[in-house]
PyMOL CGO cylinders between C-alpha atoms (Angstrom):
from pymol import cmd
from pymol.cgo import CYLINDER

trace = [
    CYLINDER, 68.03, 157.62, 190.12, 70.91, 155.21, 190.40, 0.3, 1, 1, 1, 1, 1, 1,
    CYLINDER, 70.91, 155.21, 190.40, 68.62, 152.44, 188.94, 0.3, 1, 1, 1, 1, 1, 1,
    CYLINDER, 68.62, 152.44, 188.94, 67.60, 154.97, 186.04, 0.3, 1, 1, 1, 1, 1, 1,
    CYLINDER, 67.60, 154.97, 186.04, 71.17, 156.35, 185.77, 0.3, 1, 1, 1, 1, 1, 1,
    CYLINDER, 71.17, 156.35, 185.77, 72.92, 152.88, 185.32, 0.3, 1, 1, 1, 1, 1, 1,
    CYLINDER, 72.92, 152.88, 185.32, 70.04, 151.62, 183.08, 0.3, 1, 1, 1, 1, 1, 1,
    CYLINDER, 70.04, 151.62, 183.08, 70.68, 154.96, 180.81, 0.3, 1, 1, 1, 1, 1, 1,
    CYLINDER, 70.68, 154.96, 180.81, 74.66, 153.71, 180.99, 0.3, 1, 1, 1, 1, 1, 1,
    CYLINDER, 74.66, 153.71, 180.99, 73.74, 149.99, 178.85, 0.3, 1, 1, 1, 1, 1, 1,
    CYLINDER, 73.74, 149.99, 178.85, 71.66, 152.08, 176.25, 0.3, 1, 1, 1, 1, 1, 1,
    CYLINDER, 71.66, 152.08, 176.25, 75.32, 152.98, 174.10, 0.3, 1, 1, 1, 1, 1, 1,
    CYLINDER, 75.32, 152.98, 174.10, 76.36, 149.02, 174.61, 0.3, 1, 1, 1, 1, 1, 1,
    CYLINDER, 76.36, 149.02, 174.61, 72.80, 147.84, 173.89, 0.3, 1, 1, 1, 1, 1, 1,
    CYLINDER, 72.80, 147.84, 173.89, 72.68, 149.78, 170.65, 0.3, 1, 1, 1, 1, 1, 1,
    CYLINDER, 72.68, 149.78, 170.65, 76.17, 148.58, 169.17, 0.3, 1, 1, 1, 1, 1, 1,
    CYLINDER, 76.17, 148.58, 169.17, 74.87, 144.88, 170.33, 0.3, 1, 1, 1, 1, 1, 1,
    CYLINDER, 74.87, 144.88, 170.33, 71.65, 145.50, 168.42, 0.3, 1, 1, 1, 1, 1, 1,
    CYLINDER, 71.65, 145.50, 168.42, 73.43, 147.22, 165.26, 0.3, 1, 1, 1, 1, 1, 1,
    CYLINDER, 73.43, 147.22, 165.26, 76.17, 144.28, 165.09, 0.3, 1, 1, 1, 1, 1, 1,
    CYLINDER, 76.17, 144.28, 165.09, 74.02, 141.26, 166.12, 0.3, 1, 1, 1, 1, 1, 1,
    CYLINDER, 74.02, 141.26, 166.12, 71.62, 141.47, 162.70, 0.3, 1, 1, 1, 1, 1, 1,
    CYLINDER, 71.62, 141.47, 162.70, 75.33, 142.07, 160.40, 0.3, 1, 1, 1, 1, 1, 1,
    CYLINDER, 75.33, 142.07, 160.40, 76.51, 138.99, 162.37, 0.3, 1, 1, 1, 1, 1, 1,
    CYLINDER, 76.51, 138.99, 162.37, 73.47, 136.96, 161.92, 0.3, 1, 1, 1, 1, 1, 1,
    CYLINDER, 73.47, 136.96, 161.92, 73.34, 137.78, 157.90, 0.3, 1, 1, 1, 1, 1, 1,
    CYLINDER, 73.34, 137.78, 157.90, 76.99, 136.80, 157.92, 0.3, 1, 1, 1, 1, 1, 1,
    CYLINDER, 76.99, 136.80, 157.92, 75.69, 133.33, 159.11, 0.3, 1, 1, 1, 1, 1, 1,
    CYLINDER, 75.69, 133.33, 159.11, 72.60, 133.14, 156.91, 0.3, 1, 1, 1, 1, 1, 1,
    CYLINDER, 72.60, 133.14, 156.91, 75.01, 133.68, 154.14, 0.3, 1, 1, 1, 1, 1, 1,
    CYLINDER, 75.01, 133.68, 154.14, 76.68, 130.75, 154.75, 0.3, 1, 1, 1, 1, 1, 1,
    CYLINDER, 76.68, 130.75, 154.75, 74.45, 128.62, 155.23, 0.3, 1, 1, 1, 1, 1, 1,
    CYLINDER, 74.45, 128.62, 155.23, 72.30, 129.60, 152.61, 0.3, 1, 1, 1, 1, 1, 1,
    CYLINDER, 72.30, 129.60, 152.61, 75.62, 128.90, 150.07, 0.3, 1, 1, 1, 1, 1, 1,
    CYLINDER, 75.62, 128.90, 150.07, 76.28, 125.20, 152.01, 0.3, 1, 1, 1, 1, 1, 1,
    CYLINDER, 76.28, 125.20, 152.01, 72.50, 124.54, 152.09, 0.3, 1, 1, 1, 1, 1, 1,
    CYLINDER, 72.50, 124.54, 152.09, 72.35, 125.34, 147.81, 0.3, 1, 1, 1, 1, 1, 1,
    CYLINDER, 72.35, 125.34, 147.81, 75.11, 122.87, 147.20, 0.3, 1, 1, 1, 1, 1, 1,
    CYLINDER, 75.11, 122.87, 147.20, 73.79, 119.89, 149.56, 0.3, 1, 1, 1, 1, 1, 1,
    CYLINDER, 73.79, 119.89, 149.56, 69.86, 120.74, 147.54, 0.3, 1, 1, 1, 1, 1, 1,
    CYLINDER, 69.86, 120.74, 147.54, 71.99, 121.09, 144.24, 0.3, 1, 1, 1, 1, 1, 1,
    CYLINDER, 71.99, 121.09, 144.24, 73.21, 117.26, 144.75, 0.3, 1, 1, 1, 1, 1, 1,
    CYLINDER, 73.21, 117.26, 144.75, 70.30, 115.85, 146.49, 0.3, 1, 1, 1, 1, 1, 1,
    CYLINDER, 70.30, 115.85, 146.49, 67.13, 117.26, 144.71, 0.3, 1, 1, 1, 1, 1, 1,
    CYLINDER, 67.13, 117.26, 144.71, 69.00, 118.17, 141.01, 0.3, 1, 1, 1, 1, 1, 1,
    CYLINDER, 69.00, 118.17, 141.01, 69.02, 115.15, 138.89, 0.3, 1, 1, 1, 1, 1, 1,
    CYLINDER, 69.02, 115.15, 138.89, 69.05, 117.20, 135.84, 0.3, 1, 1, 1, 1, 1, 1,
    CYLINDER, 69.05, 117.20, 135.84, 69.52, 120.48, 133.97, 0.3, 1, 1, 1, 1, 1, 1,
    CYLINDER, 69.52, 120.48, 133.97, 69.24, 121.93, 130.96, 0.3, 1, 1, 1, 1, 1, 1,
    CYLINDER, 69.24, 121.93, 130.96, 70.84, 124.97, 130.38, 0.3, 1, 1, 1, 1, 1, 1,
    CYLINDER, 70.84, 124.97, 130.38, 72.46, 127.86, 127.11, 0.3, 1, 1, 1, 1, 1, 1,
    CYLINDER, 72.46, 127.86, 127.11, 75.57, 129.00, 129.04, 0.3, 1, 1, 1, 1, 1, 1,
    CYLINDER, 75.57, 129.00, 129.04, 78.13, 132.30, 128.18, 0.3, 1, 1, 1, 1, 1, 1,
    CYLINDER, 78.13, 132.30, 128.18, 81.61, 131.45, 128.46, 0.3, 1, 1, 1, 1, 1, 1,
    CYLINDER, 81.61, 131.45, 128.46, 84.35, 134.32, 128.48, 0.3, 1, 1, 1, 1, 1, 1,
    CYLINDER, 84.35, 134.32, 128.48, 87.96, 133.43, 129.51, 0.3, 1, 1, 1, 1, 1, 1,
    CYLINDER, 87.96, 133.43, 129.51, 90.61, 136.46, 130.35, 0.3, 1, 1, 1, 1, 1, 1,
    CYLINDER, 90.61, 136.46, 130.35, 94.04, 135.53, 130.92, 0.3, 1, 1, 1, 1, 1, 1,
    CYLINDER, 94.04, 135.53, 130.92, 96.32, 136.76, 133.56, 0.3, 1, 1, 1, 1, 1, 1,
    CYLINDER, 96.32, 136.76, 133.56, 96.18, 140.79, 132.65, 0.3, 1, 1, 1, 1, 1, 1,
    CYLINDER, 96.18, 140.79, 132.65, 92.35, 141.13, 132.16, 0.3, 1, 1, 1, 1, 1, 1,
    CYLINDER, 92.35, 141.13, 132.16, 92.36, 140.27, 128.86, 0.3, 1, 1, 1, 1, 1, 1,
    CYLINDER, 92.36, 140.27, 128.86, 89.38, 138.82, 126.97, 0.3, 1, 1, 1, 1, 1, 1,
    CYLINDER, 89.38, 138.82, 126.97, 90.60, 135.37, 124.81, 0.3, 1, 1, 1, 1, 1, 1,
    CYLINDER, 90.60, 135.37, 124.81, 87.67, 133.64, 124.26, 0.3, 1, 1, 1, 1, 1, 1,
    CYLINDER, 87.67, 133.64, 124.26, 83.73, 134.42, 124.19, 0.3, 1, 1, 1, 1, 1, 1,
    CYLINDER, 83.73, 134.42, 124.19, 80.95, 131.43, 123.39, 0.3, 1, 1, 1, 1, 1, 1,
    CYLINDER, 80.95, 131.43, 123.39, 77.90, 131.18, 123.62, 0.3, 1, 1, 1, 1, 1, 1,
    CYLINDER, 77.90, 131.18, 123.62, 76.07, 126.83, 124.01, 0.3, 1, 1, 1, 1, 1, 1,
    CYLINDER, 76.07, 126.83, 124.01, 74.27, 124.60, 125.44, 0.3, 1, 1, 1, 1, 1, 1,
    CYLINDER, 74.27, 124.60, 125.44, 74.48, 122.34, 128.15, 0.3, 1, 1, 1, 1, 1, 1,
    CYLINDER, 74.48, 122.34, 128.15, 72.58, 119.14, 129.52, 0.3, 1, 1, 1, 1, 1, 1,
    CYLINDER, 72.58, 119.14, 129.52, 73.54, 117.20, 132.49, 0.3, 1, 1, 1, 1, 1, 1,
    CYLINDER, 73.54, 117.20, 132.49, 72.40, 113.84, 133.97, 0.3, 1, 1, 1, 1, 1, 1,
    CYLINDER, 72.40, 113.84, 133.97, 73.86, 112.10, 137.44, 0.3, 1, 1, 1, 1, 1, 1,
    CYLINDER, 73.86, 112.10, 137.44, 76.08, 110.28, 137.58, 0.3, 1, 1, 1, 1, 1, 1,
    CYLINDER, 76.08, 110.28, 137.58, 78.91, 111.99, 135.13, 0.3, 1, 1, 1, 1, 1, 1,
    CYLINDER, 78.91, 111.99, 135.13, 76.09, 112.19, 132.31, 0.3, 1, 1, 1, 1, 1, 1,
    CYLINDER, 76.09, 112.19, 132.31, 76.63, 115.45, 130.24, 0.3, 1, 1, 1, 1, 1, 1,
    CYLINDER, 76.63, 115.45, 130.24, 76.55, 117.23, 127.00, 0.3, 1, 1, 1, 1, 1, 1,
    CYLINDER, 76.55, 117.23, 127.00, 78.15, 120.46, 126.63, 0.3, 1, 1, 1, 1, 1, 1,
    CYLINDER, 78.15, 120.46, 126.63, 77.44, 122.02, 123.24, 0.3, 1, 1, 1, 1, 1, 1,
    CYLINDER, 77.44, 122.02, 123.24, 80.09, 125.26, 121.67, 0.3, 1, 1, 1, 1, 1, 1,
    CYLINDER, 80.09, 125.26, 121.67, 78.27, 127.56, 118.87, 0.3, 1, 1, 1, 1, 1, 1,
    CYLINDER, 78.27, 127.56, 118.87, 81.02, 129.06, 116.63, 0.3, 1, 1, 1, 1, 1, 1,
    CYLINDER, 81.02, 129.06, 116.63, 83.22, 130.84, 116.07, 0.3, 1, 1, 1, 1, 1, 1,
    CYLINDER, 83.22, 130.84, 116.07, 84.27, 127.79, 119.24, 0.3, 1, 1, 1, 1, 1, 1,
    CYLINDER, 84.27, 127.79, 119.24, 82.96, 124.35, 118.13, 0.3, 1, 1, 1, 1, 1, 1,
    CYLINDER, 82.96, 124.35, 118.13, 83.20, 121.85, 120.16, 0.3, 1, 1, 1, 1, 1, 1,
    CYLINDER, 83.20, 121.85, 120.16, 80.94, 119.02, 122.02, 0.3, 1, 1, 1, 1, 1, 1,
    CYLINDER, 80.94, 119.02, 122.02, 81.79, 117.77, 124.84, 0.3, 1, 1, 1, 1, 1, 1,
    CYLINDER, 81.79, 117.77, 124.84, 80.12, 114.28, 126.01, 0.3, 1, 1, 1, 1, 1, 1,
    CYLINDER, 80.12, 114.28, 126.01, 79.56, 111.88, 128.60, 0.3, 1, 1, 1, 1, 1, 1,
    CYLINDER, 79.56, 111.88, 128.60, 77.94, 108.63, 128.93, 0.3, 1, 1, 1, 1, 1, 1,
    CYLINDER, 77.94, 108.63, 128.93, 78.94, 108.00, 132.92, 0.3, 1, 1, 1, 1, 1, 1,
    CYLINDER, 78.94, 108.00, 132.92, 81.50, 105.84, 131.02, 0.3, 1, 1, 1, 1, 1, 1,
    CYLINDER, 81.50, 105.84, 131.02, 83.57, 107.43, 128.25, 0.3, 1, 1, 1, 1, 1, 1,
    CYLINDER, 83.57, 107.43, 128.25, 84.03, 111.76, 127.75, 0.3, 1, 1, 1, 1, 1, 1,
    CYLINDER, 84.03, 111.76, 127.75, 84.65, 112.69, 124.08, 0.3, 1, 1, 1, 1, 1, 1,
    CYLINDER, 84.65, 112.69, 124.08, 85.90, 116.16, 123.60, 0.3, 1, 1, 1, 1, 1, 1,
    CYLINDER, 85.90, 116.16, 123.60, 84.88, 116.30, 119.34, 0.3, 1, 1, 1, 1, 1, 1,
    CYLINDER, 84.88, 116.30, 119.34, 86.57, 119.48, 117.95, 0.3, 1, 1, 1, 1, 1, 1,
    CYLINDER, 86.57, 119.48, 117.95, 84.99, 120.29, 114.15, 0.3, 1, 1, 1, 1, 1, 1,
    CYLINDER, 84.99, 120.29, 114.15, 87.57, 122.32, 113.06, 0.3, 1, 1, 1, 1, 1, 1,
    CYLINDER, 87.57, 122.32, 113.06, 90.82, 119.97, 113.55, 0.3, 1, 1, 1, 1, 1, 1,
    CYLINDER, 90.82, 119.97, 113.55, 87.76, 116.96, 112.77, 0.3, 1, 1, 1, 1, 1, 1,
    CYLINDER, 87.76, 116.96, 112.77, 89.24, 115.36, 116.01, 0.3, 1, 1, 1, 1, 1, 1,
    CYLINDER, 89.24, 115.36, 116.01, 87.84, 113.47, 118.70, 0.3, 1, 1, 1, 1, 1, 1,
    CYLINDER, 87.84, 113.47, 118.70, 89.66, 112.43, 121.86, 0.3, 1, 1, 1, 1, 1, 1,
    CYLINDER, 89.66, 112.43, 121.86, 87.98, 110.05, 124.27, 0.3, 1, 1, 1, 1, 1, 1,
    CYLINDER, 87.98, 110.05, 124.27, 89.13, 109.40, 127.60, 0.3, 1, 1, 1, 1, 1, 1,
    CYLINDER, 89.13, 109.40, 127.60, 87.39, 106.71, 130.83, 0.3, 1, 1, 1, 1, 1, 1,
    CYLINDER, 87.39, 106.71, 130.83, 85.80, 109.16, 133.00, 0.3, 1, 1, 1, 1, 1, 1,
    CYLINDER, 85.80, 109.16, 133.00, 87.68, 107.94, 135.84, 0.3, 1, 1, 1, 1, 1, 1,
    CYLINDER, 87.68, 107.94, 135.84, 90.54, 109.30, 134.43, 0.3, 1, 1, 1, 1, 1, 1,
    CYLINDER, 90.54, 109.30, 134.43, 88.87, 112.43, 132.40, 0.3, 1, 1, 1, 1, 1, 1,
    CYLINDER, 88.87, 112.43, 132.40, 86.55, 114.07, 135.36, 0.3, 1, 1, 1, 1, 1, 1,
    CYLINDER, 86.55, 114.07, 135.36, 88.66, 113.82, 138.45, 0.3, 1, 1, 1, 1, 1, 1,
    CYLINDER, 88.66, 113.82, 138.45, 88.43, 117.20, 140.02, 0.3, 1, 1, 1, 1, 1, 1,
    CYLINDER, 88.43, 117.20, 140.02, 87.03, 119.19, 136.75, 0.3, 1, 1, 1, 1, 1, 1,
    CYLINDER, 87.03, 119.19, 136.75, 84.71, 121.18, 136.93, 0.3, 1, 1, 1, 1, 1, 1,
    CYLINDER, 84.71, 121.18, 136.93, 82.59, 118.65, 134.77, 0.3, 1, 1, 1, 1, 1, 1,
    CYLINDER, 82.59, 118.65, 134.77, 82.91, 116.58, 137.99, 0.3, 1, 1, 1, 1, 1, 1,
    CYLINDER, 82.91, 116.58, 137.99, 81.81, 119.37, 140.10, 0.3, 1, 1, 1, 1, 1, 1,
    CYLINDER, 81.81, 119.37, 140.10, 78.30, 119.87, 138.14, 0.3, 1, 1, 1, 1, 1, 1,
    CYLINDER, 78.30, 119.87, 138.14, 77.29, 115.88, 136.88, 0.3, 1, 1, 1, 1, 1, 1,
    CYLINDER, 77.29, 115.88, 136.88, 79.23, 114.27, 139.57, 0.3, 1, 1, 1, 1, 1, 1,
    CYLINDER, 79.23, 114.27, 139.57, 77.29, 112.64, 142.88, 0.3, 1, 1, 1, 1, 1, 1,
    CYLINDER, 77.29, 112.64, 142.88, 77.13, 113.21, 146.39, 0.3, 1, 1, 1, 1, 1, 1,
    CYLINDER, 77.13, 113.21, 146.39, 80.53, 112.03, 147.26, 0.3, 1, 1, 1, 1, 1, 1,
    CYLINDER, 80.53, 112.03, 147.26, 81.68, 115.35, 145.50, 0.3, 1, 1, 1, 1, 1, 1,
    CYLINDER, 81.68, 115.35, 145.50, 83.87, 116.20, 148.64, 0.3, 1, 1, 1, 1, 1, 1,
    CYLINDER, 83.87, 116.20, 148.64, 85.76, 113.15, 147.74, 0.3, 1, 1, 1, 1, 1, 1,
    CYLINDER, 85.76, 113.15, 147.74, 87.49, 115.67, 145.24, 0.3, 1, 1, 1, 1, 1, 1,
    CYLINDER, 87.49, 115.67, 145.24, 86.76, 118.60, 147.10, 0.3, 1, 1, 1, 1, 1, 1,
    CYLINDER, 86.76, 118.60, 147.10, 87.35, 120.68, 149.71, 0.3, 1, 1, 1, 1, 1, 1,
    CYLINDER, 87.35, 120.68, 149.71, 83.86, 122.58, 149.78, 0.3, 1, 1, 1, 1, 1, 1,
    CYLINDER, 83.86, 122.58, 149.78, 83.53, 126.25, 152.17, 0.3, 1, 1, 1, 1, 1, 1,
    CYLINDER, 83.53, 126.25, 152.17, 81.31, 129.29, 151.62, 0.3, 1, 1, 1, 1, 1, 1,
    CYLINDER, 81.31, 129.29, 151.62, 82.33, 132.22, 149.87, 0.3, 1, 1, 1, 1, 1, 1,
    CYLINDER, 82.33, 132.22, 149.87, 81.25, 136.23, 150.23, 0.3, 1, 1, 1, 1, 1, 1,
    CYLINDER, 81.25, 136.23, 150.23, 77.84, 136.68, 148.38, 0.3, 1, 1, 1, 1, 1, 1,
    CYLINDER, 77.84, 136.68, 148.38, 77.63, 138.61, 145.53, 0.3, 1, 1, 1, 1, 1, 1,
    CYLINDER, 77.63, 138.61, 145.53, 75.72, 139.61, 142.15, 0.3, 1, 1, 1, 1, 1, 1,
    CYLINDER, 75.72, 139.61, 142.15, 72.88, 138.29, 144.53, 0.3, 1, 1, 1, 1, 1, 1,
    CYLINDER, 72.88, 138.29, 144.53, 74.20, 135.13, 144.44, 0.3, 1, 1, 1, 1, 1, 1,
    CYLINDER, 74.20, 135.13, 144.44, 75.00, 131.99, 147.38, 0.3, 1, 1, 1, 1, 1, 1,
    CYLINDER, 75.00, 131.99, 147.38, 78.70, 131.65, 146.44, 0.3, 1, 1, 1, 1, 1, 1,
    CYLINDER, 78.70, 131.65, 146.44, 80.70, 128.38, 147.74, 0.3, 1, 1, 1, 1, 1, 1,
    CYLINDER, 80.70, 128.38, 147.74, 84.23, 127.53, 146.59, 0.3, 1, 1, 1, 1, 1, 1,
    CYLINDER, 84.23, 127.53, 146.59, 85.28, 124.44, 145.75, 0.3, 1, 1, 1, 1, 1, 1,
    CYLINDER, 85.28, 124.44, 145.75, 89.25, 123.52, 145.69, 0.3, 1, 1, 1, 1, 1, 1,
    CYLINDER, 89.25, 123.52, 145.69, 90.27, 120.65, 144.20, 0.3, 1, 1, 1, 1, 1, 1,
    CYLINDER, 90.27, 120.65, 144.20, 92.33, 118.30, 146.44, 0.3, 1, 1, 1, 1, 1, 1,
    CYLINDER, 92.33, 118.30, 146.44, 93.82, 116.59, 143.39, 0.3, 1, 1, 1, 1, 1, 1,
    CYLINDER, 93.82, 116.59, 143.39, 97.32, 119.24, 143.33, 0.3, 1, 1, 1, 1, 1, 1,
    CYLINDER, 97.32, 119.24, 143.33, 97.05, 118.19, 139.79, 0.3, 1, 1, 1, 1, 1, 1,
    CYLINDER, 97.05, 118.19, 139.79, 93.33, 119.25, 138.35, 0.3, 1, 1, 1, 1, 1, 1,
    CYLINDER, 93.33, 119.25, 138.35, 94.90, 122.00, 136.72, 0.3, 1, 1, 1, 1, 1, 1,
    CYLINDER, 94.90, 122.00, 136.72, 92.59, 124.53, 138.82, 0.3, 1, 1, 1, 1, 1, 1,
    CYLINDER, 92.59, 124.53, 138.82, 93.00, 126.77, 141.68, 0.3, 1, 1, 1, 1, 1, 1,
    CYLINDER, 93.00, 126.77, 141.68, 90.17, 127.79, 142.35, 0.3, 1, 1, 1, 1, 1, 1,
    CYLINDER, 90.17, 127.79, 142.35, 86.12, 127.22, 141.57, 0.3, 1, 1, 1, 1, 1, 1,
    CYLINDER, 86.12, 127.22, 141.57, 83.45, 128.82, 142.71, 0.3, 1, 1, 1, 1, 1, 1,
    CYLINDER, 83.45, 128.82, 142.71, 79.71, 127.97, 142.06, 0.3, 1, 1, 1, 1, 1, 1,
    CYLINDER, 79.71, 127.97, 142.06, 76.92, 130.45, 142.69, 0.3, 1, 1, 1, 1, 1, 1,
    CYLINDER, 76.92, 130.45, 142.69, 73.51, 129.86, 143.53, 0.3, 1, 1, 1, 1, 1, 1,
    CYLINDER, 73.51, 129.86, 143.53, 69.72, 131.47, 143.35, 0.3, 1, 1, 1, 1, 1, 1,
    CYLINDER, 69.72, 131.47, 143.35, 67.20, 129.45, 145.04, 0.3, 1, 1, 1, 1, 1, 1,
    CYLINDER, 67.20, 129.45, 145.04, 69.08, 126.25, 145.02, 0.3, 1, 1, 1, 1, 1, 1,
    CYLINDER, 69.08, 126.25, 145.02, 69.50, 126.57, 141.37, 0.3, 1, 1, 1, 1, 1, 1,
    CYLINDER, 69.50, 126.57, 141.37, 73.52, 126.61, 139.70, 0.3, 1, 1, 1, 1, 1, 1,
    CYLINDER, 73.52, 126.61, 139.70, 73.70, 130.36, 138.29, 0.3, 1, 1, 1, 1, 1, 1,
    CYLINDER, 73.70, 130.36, 138.29, 77.10, 130.60, 137.19, 0.3, 1, 1, 1, 1, 1, 1,
    CYLINDER, 77.10, 130.60, 137.19, 80.76, 129.40, 137.95, 0.3, 1, 1, 1, 1, 1, 1,
    CYLINDER, 80.76, 129.40, 137.95, 83.76, 131.01, 137.89, 0.3, 1, 1, 1, 1, 1, 1,
    CYLINDER, 83.76, 131.01, 137.89, 86.98, 129.03, 136.91, 0.3, 1, 1, 1, 1, 1, 1,
    CYLINDER, 86.98, 129.03, 136.91, 91.02, 130.01, 137.81, 0.3, 1, 1, 1, 1, 1, 1,
    CYLINDER, 91.02, 130.01, 137.81, 93.20, 127.73, 136.25, 0.3, 1, 1, 1, 1, 1, 1,
    CYLINDER, 93.20, 127.73, 136.25, 96.96, 127.22, 136.58, 0.3, 1, 1, 1, 1, 1, 1,
    CYLINDER, 96.96, 127.22, 136.58, 98.04, 129.46, 133.67, 0.3, 1, 1, 1, 1, 1, 1,
    CYLINDER, 98.04, 129.46, 133.67, 95.67, 132.02, 135.61, 0.3, 1, 1, 1, 1, 1, 1,
    CYLINDER, 95.67, 132.02, 135.61, 93.29, 132.10, 133.06, 0.3, 1, 1, 1, 1, 1, 1,
    CYLINDER, 93.29, 132.10, 133.06, 90.21, 133.28, 134.86, 0.3, 1, 1, 1, 1, 1, 1,
    CYLINDER, 90.21, 133.28, 134.86, 86.57, 131.53, 133.05, 0.3, 1, 1, 1, 1, 1, 1,
    CYLINDER, 86.57, 131.53, 133.05, 83.27, 132.83, 134.10, 0.3, 1, 1, 1, 1, 1, 1,
    CYLINDER, 83.27, 132.83, 134.10, 80.29, 130.75, 132.55, 0.3, 1, 1, 1, 1, 1, 1,
    CYLINDER, 80.29, 130.75, 132.55, 76.72, 132.49, 133.19, 0.3, 1, 1, 1, 1, 1, 1,
    CYLINDER, 76.72, 132.49, 133.19, 74.02, 129.94, 133.02, 0.3, 1, 1, 1, 1, 1, 1,
    CYLINDER, 74.02, 129.94, 133.02, 70.41, 131.04, 131.79, 0.3, 1, 1, 1, 1, 1, 1,
    CYLINDER, 70.41, 131.04, 131.79, 66.79, 129.35, 131.08, 0.3, 1, 1, 1, 1, 1, 1,
    CYLINDER, 66.79, 129.35, 131.08, 67.99, 127.03, 133.87, 0.3, 1, 1, 1, 1, 1, 1,
    CYLINDER, 67.99, 127.03, 133.87, 65.80, 123.68, 133.45, 0.3, 1, 1, 1, 1, 1, 1,
    CYLINDER, 65.80, 123.68, 133.45, 65.81, 121.62, 136.84, 0.3, 1, 1, 1, 1, 1, 1,
    CYLINDER, 65.81, 121.62, 136.84, 65.05, 118.18, 136.91, 0.3, 1, 1, 1, 1, 1, 1,
    CYLINDER, 65.05, 118.18, 136.91, 63.73, 118.30, 132.59, 0.3, 1, 1, 1, 1, 1, 1,
    CYLINDER, 63.73, 118.30, 132.59, 63.22, 115.23, 130.68, 0.3, 1, 1, 1, 1, 1, 1,
    CYLINDER, 63.22, 115.23, 130.68, 66.60, 114.25, 129.15, 0.3, 1, 1, 1, 1, 1, 1,
    CYLINDER, 66.60, 114.25, 129.15, 66.78, 112.07, 126.37, 0.3, 1, 1, 1, 1, 1, 1,
    CYLINDER, 66.78, 112.07, 126.37, 69.36, 109.37, 126.55, 0.3, 1, 1, 1, 1, 1, 1,
    CYLINDER, 69.36, 109.37, 126.55, 70.97, 109.53, 122.94, 0.3, 1, 1, 1, 1, 1, 1,
    CYLINDER, 70.97, 109.53, 122.94, 72.02, 112.95, 124.25, 0.3, 1, 1, 1, 1, 1, 1,
    CYLINDER, 72.02, 112.95, 124.25, 75.03, 111.57, 125.90, 0.3, 1, 1, 1, 1, 1, 1,
    CYLINDER, 75.03, 111.57, 125.90, 75.96, 108.94, 122.76, 0.3, 1, 1, 1, 1, 1, 1,
    CYLINDER, 75.96, 108.94, 122.76, 78.64, 109.97, 120.73, 0.3, 1, 1, 1, 1, 1, 1,
    CYLINDER, 78.64, 109.97, 120.73, 79.78, 108.53, 117.57, 0.3, 1, 1, 1, 1, 1, 1,
    CYLINDER, 79.78, 108.53, 117.57, 82.73, 109.39, 115.42, 0.3, 1, 1, 1, 1, 1, 1,
    CYLINDER, 82.73, 109.39, 115.42, 82.06, 111.22, 111.76, 0.3, 1, 1, 1, 1, 1, 1,
    CYLINDER, 82.06, 111.22, 111.76, 83.40, 110.09, 109.10, 0.3, 1, 1, 1, 1, 1, 1,
    CYLINDER, 83.40, 110.09, 109.10, 86.76, 111.06, 108.12, 0.3, 1, 1, 1, 1, 1, 1,
    CYLINDER, 86.76, 111.06, 108.12, 87.38, 112.21, 112.05, 0.3, 1, 1, 1, 1, 1, 1,
    CYLINDER, 87.38, 112.21, 112.05, 89.93, 110.96, 113.71, 0.3, 1, 1, 1, 1, 1, 1,
    CYLINDER, 89.93, 110.96, 113.71, 89.71, 109.83, 117.31, 0.3, 1, 1, 1, 1, 1, 1,
    CYLINDER, 89.71, 109.83, 117.31, 92.55, 109.79, 119.42, 0.3, 1, 1, 1, 1, 1, 1,
    CYLINDER, 92.55, 109.79, 119.42, 92.96, 108.04, 123.04, 0.3, 1, 1, 1, 1, 1, 1,
    CYLINDER, 92.96, 108.04, 123.04, 90.72, 104.81, 122.54, 0.3, 1, 1, 1, 1, 1, 1,
]
cmd.load_cgo(trace, "trace")
């Protein structure tokens, strides 16, 4: 009888333990999944092609820009972002130089890749395994069925206060950026192709006639 009473007195504690333990394990699993996604993304993904939808809001939450486009990347440091109208631009890197072509201004800005990328979002996606040299990576809360990872730039002059990467099945699905002016940029990727065959010519740029080239 005494043994039965002692065992019964343990039930509340056992129930609490069983209820809390799955929650604790779930939190640990989410965190592991986030970092595992990042690891798999850099180790297994050598190229990506996708469509994207980008929205920018100001510090007060007002939408200041919305644009669609296409993105291609190939490691190391080759990428191409084509922004459609009304904000028509091209950002292209051949791994050595980065060109930003603004069709409305008829101007191209060109910079050396090592100077242009640094701790930029482009470096996060197209960079190599040594990404932790420029960013401090850590798990963050699971949201919208995605595994999220925080990437904090180590360079205080990067221009970005906060960068988040959202993954599903080890594939990049979303990016969330907050710059030093308080603007929030949300980039949602769709029709994501992992390791497609990409034409090397996609990462080459030749300035059209009559376009000003700055920075060479």
